C-alpha positions as a Python dict, from the first residue, in 0.01 Angstrom:
ca = {
    (1, 'X'): (0, 0, 0),
    (2, 'X'): (-30, -176, -336),
    (3, 'X'): (-40, 46, -646),
    (4, 'X'): (-234, -73, -950),
    (5, 'X'): (-189, 38, -1312),
    (6, 'X'): (-504, 19, -1519),
    (7, 'X'): (-488, 25, -1900),
    (8, 'X'): (-711, 272, -2080),
    (9, 'X'): (-855, 144, -2408),
    (10, 'X'): (-901, 353, -2718),
    (11, 'X'): (-1236, 343, -2896),
    (12, 'X'): (-1088, 108, -3156),
    (13, 'X'): (-935, -122, -2892),
    (14, 'X'): (-1263, -135, -2701),
    (15, 'X'): (-1456, -271, -2998),
    (16, 'X'): (-1185, -470, -3176),
    (17, 'X'): (-988, -618, -2884),
    (18, 'X'): (-1207, -619, -2573),
    (19, 'X'): (-1567, -697, -2664),
    (20, 'X'): (-1660, -1056, -2762),
    (21, 'X'): (-1560, -1146, -3117),
    (22, 'X'): (-1865, -1144, -3339),
    (23, 'X'): (-1981, -1466, -3501),
    (24, 'X'): (-2113, -1471, -3857),
    (25, 'X'): (-2468, -1424, -3724),
    (26, 'X'): (-2390, -1148, -3475),
    (27, 'X'): (-2369, -771, -3500),
    (28, 'X'): (-2335, -462, -3281),
    (29, 'X'): (-2641, -248, -3213),
    (30, 'X'): (-2553, 116, -3157),
    (31, 'X'): (-2801, 384, -3051),
    (32, 'X'): (-2836, 757, -3070),
    (33, 'X'): (-3045, 798, -2757),
    (34, 'X'): (-3202, 1083, -2561),
    (35, 'X'): (-3107, 1017, -2202),
    (36, 'X'): (-3036, 1259, -1919),
    (37, 'X'): (-3124, 1215, -1554),
    (38, 'X'): (-3081, 1583, -1473),
    (39, 'X'): (-3363, 1672, -1714),
    (40, 'X'): (-3599, 1452, -1514),
    (41, 'X'): (-3470, 1584, -1181),
    (42, 'X'): (-3493, 1953, -1279),
    (43, 'X'): (-3787, 1953, -1521),
    (44, 'X'): (-3980, 1647, -1407),
    (45, 'X'): (-3983, 1508, -1761),
    (46, 'X'): (-3843, 1174, -1876),
    (47, 'X'): (-3691, 1213, -2222),
    (48, 'X'): (-3549, 861, -2266),
    (49, 'X'): (-3598, 761, -2628),
    (50, 'X'): (-3401, 586, -2902),
    (51, 'X'): (-3367, 845, -3178),
    (52, 'X'): (-3168, 642, -3428),
    (53, 'X'): (-3015, 295, -3439),
    (54, 'X'): (-2750, 128, -3650),
    (55, 'X'): (-2692, -247, -3669),
    (56, 'X'): (-2338, -303, -3790),
    (57, 'X'): (-2025, -516, -3780),
    (58, 'X'): (-1824, -196, -3828),
    (59, 'X'): (-1886, -1, -3505),
    (60, 'X'): (-1636, 280, -3568),
    (61, 'X'): (-1816, 379, -3888),
    (62, 'X'): (-2151, 356, -3710),
    (63, 'X'): (-2028, 584, -3430),
    (64, 'X'): (-1905, 844, -3681),
    (65, 'X'): (-2243, 840, -3857),
    (66, 'X'): (-2428, 887, -3529),
    (67, 'X'): (-2196, 1169, -3423),
    (68, 'X'): (-2270, 1348, -3751),
    (69, 'X'): (-2645, 1300, -3701),
    (70, 'X'): (-2623, 1428, -3343),
    (71, 'X'): (-2434, 1739, -3457),
    (72, 'X'): (-2650, 1811, -3761),
    (73, 'X'): (-3008, 1720, -3672),
    (74, 'X'): (-3250, 1873, -3422),
    (75, 'X'): (-3468, 1632, -3227),
    (76, 'X'): (-3780, 1675, -3017),
    (77, 'X'): (-3924, 1448, -2749),
    (78, 'X'): (-4266, 1523, -2598),
    (79, 'X'): (-4258, 1866, -2762),
    (80, 'X'): (-3922, 1952, -2604),
    (81, 'X'): (-3632, 2045, -2830),
    (82, 'X'): (-3339, 1832, -2719),
    (83, 'X'): (-3009, 1992, -2628),
    (84, 'X'): (-2701, 1822, -2771),
    (85, 'X'): (-2577, 1730, -2422),
    (86, 'X'): (-2893, 1527, -2362),
    (87, 'X'): (-2817, 1300, -2658),
    (88, 'X'): (-2582, 1005, -2601),
    (89, 'X'): (-2424, 746, -2828),
    (90, 'X'): (-2455, 405, -2663),
    (91, 'X'): (-2452, 40, -2762),
    (92, 'X'): (-2617, -280, -2654),
    (93, 'X'): (-2333, -436, -2454),
    (94, 'X'): (-2394, -790, -2571),
    (95, 'X'): (-2394, -895, -2939),
    (96, 'X'): (-2719, -910, -3135),
    (97, 'X'): (-2793, -1236, -3317),
    (98, 'X'): (-2930, -1105, -3645),
    (99, 'X'): (-3013, -1449, -3780),
    (100, 'X'): (-3227, -1524, -3476),
    (101, 'X'): (-3393, -1181, -3498),
    (102, 'X'): (-3473, -1232, -3867),
    (103, 'X'): (-3642, -1565, -3796),
    (104, 'X'): (-3843, -1414, -3510),
    (105, 'X'): (-3947, -1126, -3735),
    (106, 'X'): (-4067, -1359, -4011),
    (107, 'X'): (-4263, -1570, -3762),
    (108, 'X'): (-4423, -1268, -3592),
    (109, 'X'): (-4509, -1103, -3921),
    (110, 'X'): (-4670, -1424, -4049),
    (111, 'X'): (-4876, -1454, -3729),
    (112, 'X'): (-4998, -1093, -3753),
    (113, 'X'): (-5007, -1043, -4131),
    (114, 'X'): (-5382, -982, -4135),
    (115, 'X'): (-5326, -683, -3905),
    (116, 'X'): (-5061, -545, -4142),
    (117, 'X'): (-4796, -484, -3874),
    (118, 'X'): (-4510, -239, -3923),
    (119, 'X'): (-4229, -474, -4028),
    (120, 'X'): (-3960, -233, -3907),
    (121, 'X'): (-4110, -219, -3557),
    (122, 'X'): (-4144, -597, -3555),
    (123, 'X'): (-3777, -633, -3649),
    (124, 'X'): (-3658, -383, -3386),
    (125, 'X'): (-3858, -572, -3123),
    (126, 'X'): (-3703, -899, -3240),
    (127, 'X'): (-3351, -752, -3213),
    (128, 'X'): (-3409, -679, -2845),
    (129, 'X'): (-3512, -1044, -2794),
    (130, 'X'): (-3214, -1186, -2983),
    (131, 'X'): (-2921, -1089, -2765),
    (132, 'X'): (-2639, -1340, -2717),
    (133, 'X'): (-2584, -1284, -2346),
    (134, 'X'): (-2213, -1290, -2255),
    (135, 'X'): (-2147, -997, -2020),
    (136, 'X'): (-2310, -874, -1698),
    (137, 'X'): (-2285, -503, -1619),
    (138, 'X'): (-2264, -384, -1258),
    (139, 'X'): (-2391, -26, -1245),
    (140, 'X'): (-2257, 178, -952),
    (141, 'X'): (-2421, 519, -930),
    (142, 'X'): (-2158, 671, -701),
    (143, 'X'): (-1786, 670, -627),
    (144, 'X'): (-1823, 508, -289),
    (145, 'X'): (-1512, 325, -172),
    (146, 'X'): (-1733, 115, 56),
    (147, 'X'): (-1938, -14, -238),
    (148, 'X'): (-1623, -89, -439),
    (149, 'X'): (-1475, -281, -145),
    (150, 'X'): (-1797, -482, -129),
    (151, 'X'): (-1715, -624, -471),
    (152, 'X'): (-1398, -797, -353),
    (153, 'X'): (-1375, -1146, -499),
    (154, 'X'): (-1569, -1057, -816),
    (155, 'X'): (-1370, -1129, -1132),
    (156, 'X'): (-1412, -822, -1354),
    (157, 'X'): (-1251, -747, -1689),
    (158, 'X'): (-1333, -381, -1752),
    (159, 'X'): (-1457, -67, -1582),
    (160, 'X'): (-1623, 223, -1763),
    (161, 'X'): (-1621, 560, -1589),
    (162, 'X'): (-1957, 740, -1592),
    (163, 'X'): (-2070, 1086, -1488),
    (164, 'X'): (-2160, 968, -1139),
    (165, 'X'): (-1981, 637, -1092),
    (166, 'X'): (-1880, 325, -1278),
    (167, 'X'): (-2000, 42, -1501),
    (168, 'X'): (-1814, -282, -1429),
    (169, 'X'): (-1816, -567, -1680),
    (170, 'X'): (-1822, -926, -1558),
    (171, 'X'): (-1815, -1197, -1823),
    (172, 'X'): (-2046, -1497, -1777),
    (173, 'X'): (-1765, -1740, -1852),
    (174, 'X'): (-1569, -1606, -1552),
    (175, 'X'): (-1851, -1686, -1310),
    (176, 'X'): (-1918, -2024, -1155),
    (177, 'X'): (-2221, -1892, -970),
    (178, 'X'): (-2377, -1579, -1128),
    (179, 'X'): (-2626, -1549, -840),
    (180, 'X'): (-2354, -1391, -625),
    (181, 'X'): (-2384, -1073, -832),
    (182, 'X'): (-2745, -1025, -723),
    (183, 'X'): (-2643, -1033, -357),
    (184, 'X'): (-2416, -728, -391),
    (185, 'X'): (-2517, -414, -203),
    (186, 'X'): (-2552, -64, -345),
    (187, 'X'): (-2536, -168, -711),
    (188, 'X'): (-2769, -254, -998),
    (189, 'X'): (-2684, -566, -1196),
    (190, 'X'): (-2786, -552, -1562),
    (191, 'X'): (-2802, -862, -1779),
    (192, 'X'): (-2866, -934, -2146),
    (193, 'X'): (-3024, -597, -2231),
    (194, 'X'): (-2754, -379, -2071),
    (195, 'X'): (-2678, -60, -2264),
    (196, 'X'): (-2328, 86, -2240),
    (197, 'X'): (-2169, 418, -2332),
    (198, 'X'): (-1947, 428, -2636),
    (199, 'X'): (-1619, 533, -2468),
    (200, 'X'): (-1368, 807, -2551),
    (201, 'X'): (-1622, 1043, -2710),
    (202, 'X'): (-1820, 1333, -2567),
    (203, 'X'): (-2139, 1214, -2399),
    (204, 'X'): (-2304, 1537, -2295),
    (205, 'X'): (-2042, 1713, -2087),
    (206, 'X'): (-1833, 1412, -1994),
    (207, 'X'): (-1618, 1156, -2173),
    (208, 'X'): (-1652, 798, -2043),
    (209, 'X'): (-1326, 604, -2033),
    (210, 'X'): (-1283, 228, -2063),
    (211, 'X'): (-1011, 58, -1856),
    (212, 'X'): (-901, -304, -1853),
    (213, 'X'): (-876, -441, -1499),
    (214, 'X'): (-785, -771, -1335),
    (215, 'X'): (-945, -698, -999),
    (216, 'X'): (-1204, -453, -869),
    (217, 'X'): (-940, -319, -629),
    (218, 'X'): (-790, -136, -926),
    (219, 'X'): (-1096, 88, -951),
    (220, 'X'): (-981, 293, -651),
    (221, 'X'): (-714, 446, -878),
    (222, 'X'): (-995, 607, -1077),
    (223, 'X'): (-1171, 765, -781),
}
């Protein structure tokens, strides 16, 4: 039986060494977000909401700011006071092209200026439409060996452990035919708007870990 050794990345290594190098026009977009499936399952209420966002080329500083906000501020969604464990710190997996977003914002604001639109909301909407798509995320909501084995042949670079399963990163440049991802069974493939956990910090009762991998077979070591 072949034994694989996966390399765990620190928070600094994840942002500085693994993720795509930012161009002059690009930035990270990091969220403080209310998100907890168990709340919906137990209370029947969906609390998903972005509470705070930071656009930055310095993600470690942004994460520290959001951690301080999470620890020091009380939030409510739909009249429900949020518990700390329901609040996650996540980031848009792919880089945001701020230059493109700024141009879209100016154009949209000019088109709607008579309606006096909220420029901040227009800009936030433009950010979501200005993602430089470089990485697919395969979301596996279980630790099924059968599902993992079904990914054989997929070139992956990183796996993120989650509370229930795994997020697997597949870079566009490693794929000759991206359509093969959408034929996989038992997974959800997320594209340009994928949102990922910030690793190596508490995320409501669990700490996601980021591991470099060369093949999906290595994931079995984490099960």
